[in-house]
Every structure is written in structure tokens, then in C-alpha cells.
C-alpha positions as CSV (number, residue, x, y, z in Angstrom):
1,M,-30.9,0.7,-3.6
2,T,-29.7,2.1,0.3
3,L,-27.1,4.4,-1.8
4,D,-28.4,6.1,-5.3
5,A,-26.5,8.8,-6.2
6,R,-25.7,10.9,-9.8
7,L,-22.4,12.7,-8.9
8,V,-21.7,16.0,-11.5
9,V,-18.6,18.1,-10.3
10,T,-17.3,20.6,-13.2
11,R,-13.6,21.7,-13.1
12,P,-12.2,24.3,-15.9
13,A,-10.6,21.4,-17.7
14,F,-12.2,18.3,-16.5
15,T,-16.2,17.1,-15.9
16,L,-17.1,13.8,-13.9
17,D,-21.0,12.8,-14.4
18,I,-21.6,9.3,-13.2
19,A,-24.4,7.4,-11.1
20,L,-24.0,5.1,-8.3
21,E,-26.4,2.6,-7.0
22,V,-24.8,0.3,-4.2
23,A,-26.8,-1.9,-2.1
24,P,-26.5,-2.9,1.9
25,G,-23.4,-5.1,2.7
26,E,-22.4,-4.4,-1.1
27,V,-18.7,-3.3,-1.5
28,V,-18.4,-1.5,-5.3
29,A,-14.7,-0.5,-6.0
30,L,-14.1,2.3,-8.3
31,L,-11.3,1.5,-10.6
32,G,-10.0,3.6,-13.7
33,P,-6.7,5.1,-14.6
34,N,-5.2,8.3,-13.0
35,G,-7.1,11.1,-13.4
36,A,-10.1,9.6,-14.4
37,G,-11.9,10.7,-11.7
38,K,-12.0,8.4,-8.8
39,T,-10.8,10.0,-6.2
40,T,-13.4,13.4,-7.2
41,A,-16.1,10.8,-6.4
42,L,-15.2,9.2,-3.1
43,R,-15.0,13.3,-2.0
44,A,-18.3,13.9,-3.3
45,L,-19.6,11.5,-1.6
46,A,-17.5,12.4,1.7
47,G,-19.1,16.2,1.4
48,L,-15.3,17.5,0.7
49,T,-15.6,17.7,-3.0
50,R,-18.6,20.3,-3.7
51,M,-20.6,19.0,-6.4
52,S,-22.0,21.1,-9.8
53,G,-24.9,18.8,-9.9
54,G,-26.5,15.5,-8.9
55,R,-27.6,14.4,-5.6
56,I,-26.8,12.0,-3.3
57,T,-29.4,10.1,-0.8
58,L,-28.9,7.2,1.7
59,R,-31.5,5.0,2.3
60,G,-34.1,7.5,0.6
61,R,-32.3,10.8,2.5
62,P,-30.7,13.0,0.7
63,L,-27.2,13.6,1.6
64,H,-25.8,16.1,-0.7
65,T,-27.4,19.2,1.3
66,L,-25.7,18.2,4.2
67,P,-22.2,19.5,5.4
68,A,-19.4,16.7,5.4
69,E,-19.4,16.4,9.4
70,S,-22.8,15.5,9.2
71,R,-22.9,13.0,6.9
72,P,-23.3,9.0,8.3
73,I,-19.7,8.2,6.6
74,G,-16.9,6.6,7.7
75,M,-13.9,7.8,5.5
76,V,-10.2,5.8,5.3
77,F,-7.7,7.9,3.5
78,Q,-4.9,6.9,1.2
79,D,-2.3,7.8,3.9
80,Y,-4.6,7.0,6.5
81,L,-4.0,10.5,8.8
82,L,-4.2,9.5,11.7
83,F,-3.6,12.1,14.7
84,P,0.0,12.0,15.3
85,H,0.1,13.2,18.7
86,L,-2.5,10.9,19.9
87,T,-2.6,7.5,20.7
88,A,-4.4,4.5,18.7
89,L,-6.8,3.8,21.6
90,D,-7.4,7.9,21.3
91,N,-7.6,7.7,17.4
92,V,-10.1,5.5,17.0
93,A,-12.1,7.3,19.9
94,F,-11.9,10.5,18.4
95,G,-15.0,9.8,16.1
96,P,-17.5,8.5,19.1
97,R,-16.3,11.6,20.9
98,C,-17.6,14.2,18.3
99,Q,-20.7,12.3,18.0
100,G,-21.3,13.3,22.0
101,V,-20.5,10.3,23.3
102,S,-18.6,10.6,26.8
103,R,-15.3,9.8,26.9
104,A,-15.3,6.7,28.5
105,G,-17.8,5.3,26.3
106,S,-16.1,6.2,23.3
107,R,-12.5,4.7,25.1
108,R,-14.8,1.4,25.3
109,V,-16.1,1.9,21.9
110,A,-12.3,2.0,20.6
111,A,-11.1,-0.8,22.8
112,A,-13.3,-2.8,20.8
113,M,-13.1,-1.4,17.8
114,L,-9.3,-2.2,18.3
115,E,-9.3,-5.8,19.7
116,R,-11.9,-6.4,16.0
117,V,-9.0,-5.5,13.8
118,G,-6.4,-7.6,16.1
119,L,-4.7,-4.2,18.4
120,A,-5.7,-4.6,20.9
121,D,-2.1,-4.6,22.5
122,R,-1.4,-1.5,20.1
123,A,-4.2,0.9,22.1
124,A,-1.3,2.8,23.8
125,A,1.1,3.5,20.5
126,K,1.1,6.9,18.7
127,P,1.1,6.3,14.9
128,R,5.0,6.8,14.5
129,Q,5.3,3.6,16.1
130,L,3.4,1.7,14.6
131,S,4.1,-0.3,11.1
132,G,2.0,0.6,7.9
133,G,-0.3,-2.4,7.7
134,Q,-1.0,-1.0,11.4
135,A,-1.7,2.2,10.8
136,Q,-4.1,0.9,8.0
137,R,-6.4,-1.0,10.6
138,V,-6.3,1.5,13.1
139,A,-7.6,3.7,10.1
140,L,-10.2,1.3,9.5
141,A,-11.4,1.1,13.3
142,R,-11.3,5.1,13.3
143,A,-13.7,4.7,10.0
144,L,-15.7,1.7,11.9
145,A,-16.4,3.3,15.3
146,V,-18.6,6.3,14.6
147,R,-21.2,3.3,12.6
148,P,-21.2,4.8,9.6
149,E,-24.2,3.5,7.2
150,L,-21.5,4.5,4.1
151,L,-18.0,3.2,4.3
152,L,-15.2,4.8,1.7
153,L,-12.4,3.4,1.1
154,D,-9.7,5.9,-0.5
155,E,-6.8,3.7,-2.1
156,P,-6.5,2.0,1.6
157,L,-3.8,-0.8,0.6
158,A,-1.6,1.9,-1.5
159,A,1.0,2.6,1.0
160,L,1.7,-0.7,1.9
161,D,4.6,-2.9,0.9
162,A,4.0,-6.0,-1.1
163,H,4.1,-8.5,1.5
164,T,1.7,-6.3,4.2
165,R,-0.5,-5.9,1.2
166,L,-1.3,-9.4,0.6
167,E,-2.2,-10.0,4.4
168,I,-4.1,-7.0,5.0
169,R,-5.8,-7.2,2.1
170,S,-7.3,-10.9,3.1
171,Q,-8.0,-9.1,6.7
172,L,-9.8,-6.1,4.8
173,R,-11.6,-8.5,3.1
174,R,-12.7,-10.2,6.1
175,H,-14.0,-6.7,7.9
176,L,-16.2,-5.3,5.0
177,A,-17.9,-9.1,5.0
178,D,-18.9,-8.4,8.3
179,F,-20.4,-4.1,7.4
180,D,-23.7,-4.1,6.4
181,G,-23.6,-0.8,5.3
182,V,-22.5,0.5,2.1
183,T,-19.1,0.7,1.0
184,V,-17.5,2.3,-2.3
185,L,-13.9,1.7,-2.6
186,V,-11.2,3.6,-4.5
187,T,-8.4,1.8,-6.4
188,H,-6.3,1.6,-9.2
189,D,-4.9,-2.3,-8.8
190,P,-6.8,-4.5,-9.8
191,L,-6.0,-7.6,-7.5
192,D,-7.2,-4.9,-4.8
193,A,-10.7,-4.4,-6.9
194,M,-11.1,-8.0,-7.4
195,V,-10.4,-9.8,-4.4
196,L,-12.3,-7.3,-1.8
197,A,-15.4,-5.5,-4.2
198,D,-18.5,-7.5,-5.2
199,R,-18.8,-5.4,-8.0
200,L,-16.4,-3.0,-9.7
201,V,-17.5,0.3,-11.6
202,V,-14.7,1.2,-14.1
203,I,-14.3,5.4,-15.0
204,E,-12.3,6.3,-17.4
205,H,-11.9,10.7,-18.6
206,G,-14.9,11.0,-15.7
207,G,-17.7,8.8,-17.2
208,V,-18.5,5.1,-16.3
209,V,-17.6,2.9,-19.2
210,Q,-18.1,-0.3,-17.8
211,Q,-19.7,-2.4,-14.7
212,G,-20.5,-5.4,-13.3
213,T,-18.9,-8.2,-11.0
214,P,-15.2,-9.1,-11.2
215,A,-15.8,-12.1,-13.3
216,E,-17.9,-10.3,-15.8
217,V,-16.0,-7.3,-16.5
218,A,-12.8,-10.0,-16.2
219,R,-14.2,-11.6,-19.0
220,R,-15.7,-9.3,-21.3
221,P,-13.9,-6.1,-21.3
222,R,-15.1,-3.0,-23.1
223,T,-12.4,-0.4,-23.6
224,D,-8.4,-0.8,-24.0
225,Y,-7.8,-0.2,-20.5
226,V,-9.8,-2.6,-19.0
227,A,-7.9,-5.2,-21.5
228,R,-4.6,-4.2,-20.2
229,L,-5.8,-4.4,-16.4
230,V,-6.9,-8.2,-16.9
231,G,-4.3,-9.0,-19.4
232,L,-6.1,-9.6,-22.6
233,N,-5.4,-8.3,-26.2
234,L,-9.4,-6.5,-27.1
235,Y,-10.2,-5.6,-30.6
236,R,-13.4,-3.9,-32.0
237,G,-14.9,-5.0,-34.7
238,V,-17.8,-6.1,-37.2
239,A,-18.9,-9.7,-36.7
240,D,-20.5,-11.9,-39.8
241,G,-21.2,-15.8,-38.4
242,N,-17.5,-16.8,-36.8
243,L,-15.5,-13.8,-38.4
244,V,-15.1,-10.5,-36.9
245,K,-13.5,-7.9,-38.9
246,A,-10.6,-5.6,-37.0
247,G,-9.1,-2.7,-38.8
248,E,-7.2,-4.5,-41.5
249,L,-7.1,-8.4,-39.3
250,L,-10.8,-10.9,-40.4
251,L,-10.5,-13.1,-37.6
252,H,-12.2,-16.5,-36.6
253,T,-13.8,-16.3,-33.5
254,S,-15.2,-19.3,-31.5
255,E,-18.9,-17.7,-30.6
256,E,-20.9,-16.5,-33.9
257,L,-22.0,-12.6,-33.9
258,D,-23.8,-10.6,-36.0
259,G,-23.0,-6.4,-36.1
260,A,-20.4,-4.7,-33.5
261,A,-18.7,-6.9,-31.5
262,F,-15.5,-7.0,-29.4
263,V,-12.7,-9.9,-29.6
264,A,-10.5,-10.5,-27.1
265,F,-7.8,-13.4,-26.3
266,P,-5.2,-13.6,-23.6
267,P,-1.3,-12.8,-24.6
268,A,-0.5,-16.3,-24.2
269,A,-2.4,-17.6,-27.0
270,V,-0.5,-15.8,-29.3
271,A,1.8,-18.1,-31.2
272,L,5.3,-16.4,-32.9
273,Y,7.1,-17.8,-35.7
274,R,9.9,-16.7,-37.4
275,T,8.7,-17.5,-40.7
276,R,4.8,-18.7,-42.2
277,P,4.1,-21.8,-40.5
278,D,3.0,-24.5,-42.0
279,G,-0.6,-25.0,-42.6
280,S,-1.2,-21.2,-42.3
281,P,-3.1,-21.2,-39.5
282,R,-6.8,-19.2,-40.2
283,N,-5.6,-16.1,-37.8
284,L,-2.2,-15.4,-39.4
285,W,-0.4,-12.1,-40.1
286,Q,2.4,-10.4,-39.9
287,A,4.0,-8.3,-37.1
288,R,6.8,-6.3,-36.0
289,V,8.4,-6.7,-32.6
290,E,8.0,-3.3,-31.2
291,G,9.3,-4.5,-27.6
292,V,10.4,-6.9,-25.3
293,E,10.1,-7.3,-21.5
294,R,9.9,-9.7,-18.6
295,H,6.7,-10.4,-17.1
296,G,6.5,-12.8,-14.7
297,D,8.0,-16.1,-15.6
298,N,7.6,-15.4,-19.2
299,V,8.4,-12.7,-21.8
300,R,5.5,-10.3,-23.3
301,V,6.1,-9.6,-27.0
302,H,4.7,-5.9,-27.7
303,L,3.5,-6.3,-31.5
304,D,2.6,-3.9,-33.8
305,G,1.3,-4.6,-37.2
306,P,-2.7,-5.2,-38.7
307,V,-3.6,-4.6,-35.0
308,T,-1.1,-4.2,-31.8
309,A,-1.1,-7.1,-29.9
310,F,0.6,-8.5,-26.8
311,A,2.0,-12.0,-26.8
312,D,3.5,-14.0,-23.8
313,I,6.1,-16.8,-24.5
314,T,9.1,-18.2,-22.5
315,P,12.3,-16.9,-22.3
316,A,13.3,-19.7,-24.8
317,A,11.0,-19.1,-27.3
318,V,12.7,-15.5,-27.3
319,A,16.1,-17.2,-27.3
320,D,15.2,-19.4,-30.3
321,L,12.9,-16.7,-32.4
322,D,15.9,-14.4,-32.3
323,L,13.4,-11.6,-31.2
324,S,14.8,-8.3,-31.1
325,P,12.9,-4.7,-31.8
326,G,12.3,-4.1,-35.4
327,R,12.1,-7.9,-36.1
328,Q,9.1,-9.5,-38.7
329,V,7.1,-12.3,-37.1
330,W,4.7,-14.1,-37.6
331,A,1.1,-14.2,-35.2
332,S,-1.1,-16.7,-35.0
333,V,-3.7,-17.4,-32.5
334,K,-6.5,-20.2,-32.6
335,A,-10.1,-19.3,-33.2
336,T,-11.2,-21.8,-29.9
337,E,-8.7,-19.3,-27.9
338,T,-11.0,-16.3,-28.8
339,H,-13.7,-14.9,-27.1
340,A,-16.6,-12.6,-29.1
341,Y,-19.1,-11.0,-27.3
342,P,-21.4,-7.7,-28.7
343,A,-19.8,-4.1,-28.6
């Protein structure tokens, strides 16, 4: 692995302790809720936060003993941190100039980088004259201009509006695909992570709780946070064949397992009834409506009962069922809609 790191940062009320291995050309996203330790990990890699223990090696060379300015990294900060008094060209040229490249050489490198990100015509613009998407691309060009071996991105799309974010996300993916070094991206947005990253590392409370390709993480969430992120109901229980005992509920599943197991199914798979349905589906339980909210074109119903659950139904179904907080309903999900896997 090109990057092999164990990052330990201890603070009075928080400890980060995670291991990271990232291959050349791979983009790894650190994903997690606020306060999980994502940005602390990134800053530790950059040398901007002192580590309490651990190590960082890149291509077999130790980085953790080097000051930030001596590490072969490029970094894009959440707010970009462009120098307000410099043009886009001089912002990008700043890194090569600090590396000892001549003024003329630095400006040639910067011009080539701005051409690469599609901003050659904005070379003379100051940051205040740039749009959010343009500023993000200048920040990326500045990070790449120093020819880094490790590229660090801290919430690179968070400051953009929804329309600009869609366009810049697509462009950023192309730029990352052309970068042959190691990329570590921090985000709390699942879509950014799914589109930009080859592999996800999910951090909660300072530790890694799950990692894998976006498809693997989305299909087999292992914590409530990840399940909510990918839009699934998730339960942990004990499996015996096609049955999983999850709390007070016995769920029939499509897979056969034995021992500790997770069961997941999408909110759209949950059917709701005013009265107990005829035929009594095998996965059936009584629940109380805790809340109702719009969710895209549908309505998401929050249910409490033997298990908490989300159900996505149409606005017409909400009216037909006369749903409101406190109402008792019956909920069911087909065994074929469930997905069970070892815990």
C-alpha cells in the first residue's frame, strides 16, 4: 500500500484511533457524522494536528516525523482558503514557488493547471471575482500544482449550492481519476462519497465501524448511522435459518443464516394498513405513527413498536390511511424484500 497509517489523536473528551491503507490511484472517503473524527484524521495526515501516537508512511517513507511544509501533500480546505490579494494564477503558482521553482516557471505550471481545470480565462481574477465552483477548481489546481503524492480534500463541495455541486462533483471525479497518487476525501454527504470514492471508510466516535466499496457499504450497513445514510431499515438479531429474532420481532428473511445477523430492508418495502390485513403476512407487526414528513415525491412515516422503522408511501396513501402522529397501524414487509447477512 502506498499510504499506510495509524492515526491516534487523544483529547480530553475524545480519542481518534484509526488505521488507513490506500493504494496508488485510489480515492478513499472518510465518512461519518459530525464530531466522528474525520477532519481530525485529515489534519493529522497533513501535519496540522499533532498525533498522540501511531505512524504515517507513504511509499515506505515515514511522514509523521516531518513538519507539514515538508510533506509531499496537496490539500483542498472546506472554505478553499485562497489568498484574497492574489489572482487565480498567483494562487496556483504559490506552491511551486515555495518549492523553489522560478517565478516564470511557477506561473507556467499554474497556467497549465488552470487550463486543466477549465479556468484559463479566469487567471487574472481575484477570489472575490470567482463563483463558488470556480474557487473550488482554483483550490484544486493549487493543491495539484505542487505535484503531491498525497491529495487531501476536506468537504470540497460543502460550500457549493445544489446546482453547482452537481456540475463540480462530476468534474472533480474526472480530475481525481487522472491523479495517480493517493487521495483521501472527507465528507458527510453520502452522494459525494458514493460518486467520488473507490472505497469508503466509515468513522464513528473516533473509530472505524465499516469499510468497503460504496456498493458493499450500501448493501450491508453495519450501524444505524450507515443504514440511515443509505436509506435502509436495519436491525441486529440472532438468526436461525430463515428467521431472525430482532428485539421483540421475529422476521422471516430470504437468506438462511445461523447466529448473530443483520436484517435490512428499504422503507419503500414497508406496507401500512389501518386494520390487520387479510392473509396475515408473515412479517407483520403493530406500530404507532411517530411522525410524517415529505421525502422526495413520497412521504416518510416514522414508526415505533416492537422495532422502530421508516415506511415510504405515497401522499394518496397517507390520506387513505388518515395518518397522523399517535395513530396505530399495522406494518408488514415481504420476506423477499429483506436482506440478511452475518453481524
